[in-house]
N, C-alpha and C positions, 0 to 999 in steps of 0.2 A: 504494500500500500504506500502511496506517496506520503512524504513528510509534509504535513500541513500545519504550519505554525499558526498560532492564534492571532487574529487581527482584532479581536474584541478585547477591550480592557476588562480586567477582572477574570476570575475563574468561571468556567461554564457551570450552569445550574445542573444538579443531578448527576454529574460525572465524577467517578472516583479517580482521582489523579494520584499516581504512585509518586512517592517521595522517599527514596531509600527503602527502609523497612516499615514505612508508614504510608497512610493514605490521607488525602485531603479532599473534602467534598463540600460544595456549597449547596445548601438545601433551603427549603422554606419551612419554617416552624410555625404552626398555628398558635396564636395567642390564646391564653385562657380568658374566661369571662372577666376575671378581676383585672388582668392586664389590659384588655380592651376597654374596660371602664376607665382605667387610669389614663390610657391613651386618648380616649375621647375627651376627658377632662382637661388634658394638657394641650391637645392639638385640635383646634376647631374644625379643621378639614376632615376629621374622622367622625364628627358628630353624625349620628344616624346610620353609620355604616355597620354592616354585620362583621362578625369575627373575621379576621384576616390573618395572613401569615407574614412573617418577617424573615429576611435572609439570615442564615446562620452558617458559619463555617465549622464543620466537624473534622477534627483531626483524630485519627485512630491508628492503632497498630494493625498489621495485615490480618491478624486472627480475630480482631474485634474484642479483645480482652481488656483493652485500655482505650479510653477516648476522652477528649476534652472539646468543648464547643464554645464558640465566640459569637455573640450576637452582633448585628450590624452596627450597633452604637459603640462597640469597643474598638480600641486602637488595634488590638491583635487581629480582629476581623479584617481591617484594611491593610495590615501588613501582609497577611496571607493572600488577600485578594489581589495584591500588587505583584505577586511572583509571576514570572513568565512561565507559560505552560506550552505543551506541544502534544500532538497526536502522531504516533509513529508505530508502525507495525502492529496495528490493532489495539494499541493501549494509549491511555492518556498519562502524561507524567509532567512533573514540575522540573524545569531545567536548572533552576537556581540552587547552587550548593548551600547557600545561606539557609534555605528552607530546611534542608536535612539537619544542619547543625542546630537550628532553632527548635525543631521538633524533638531531636534527641535530648536537648537540654530540658525542654518542658517535660518529657517523659521521665528523665532522671529526677528532676525537682519535684515531681508529683508522686514518685514511688520510693524515694530515698528520704528517710528522716535525718535531719541534720540538727546540729546544736544552734544556739542563738546567734553565734558569730557567723556560721555558714549561711543561715537564712538572711541575716542582715546584709551580708556581702552579695548574696544572690539578688535580693530586691534592688539594691543600689545598681548592680550591673544591668539588670533588666530595664530599669528606668532610664539609664544612660543610653542603652541600645534603642529603646523606643523613641527617644528624642532625636537620635541620629537618623533613624529610618522613618521618614515622614510618608504618610499616605498621600497618594496623588490628589491634587485638587480636582473637584468635580464641578464642572461648569453647570450653569442653570439649565442648559439644553440637555446635558447628560442626566442631571437630576430629574428632569421631567420625564425622560425616557425610562429611568428606573421606576418612578412612580407609576407610569403607564403599564410597565411590565408587571409590577406588583398587583395593580388593579386587574390585569388580565388573568394572573394566576388566581386571584380571589374569585373571579367569575367562573373560572374553570372548576375550582374546588367547591364553590357554594351556589353557583347559578347567578343570574344577573338581576335578582330581585332587590 
């Protein structure tokens, strides 16, 4: 199969992308009734809307024994969403080696207990990394496209009532 590099910004929805011994996947997660109530209270454009889903990036090991998820509002979501991906020989994969190192670090930090000094150094290092790796700016036009695609997903899931 031909090597088809992604022309679209961000990870594709619903595709499992291989990243070393891990997988990264962008999915839609349905909001609970309480979450929708809070969203309607904070954002007037959601008043009167039915439950909807929001983008989430799920990072897991290949066997599915470990996973962590980041909602669209988190910085980590946008860091993962900015990695370059490709489709080659029937599989999707992330090309950036930084992704492998980041996921390995997250795996270690969530499965290894450390002392107070270890945890303090880890938090400081992650904050410094996050400030160096900025999520790409989203133009108003791109933002509108994202909102339209979310509305389309909502209609597919819940109908257009």
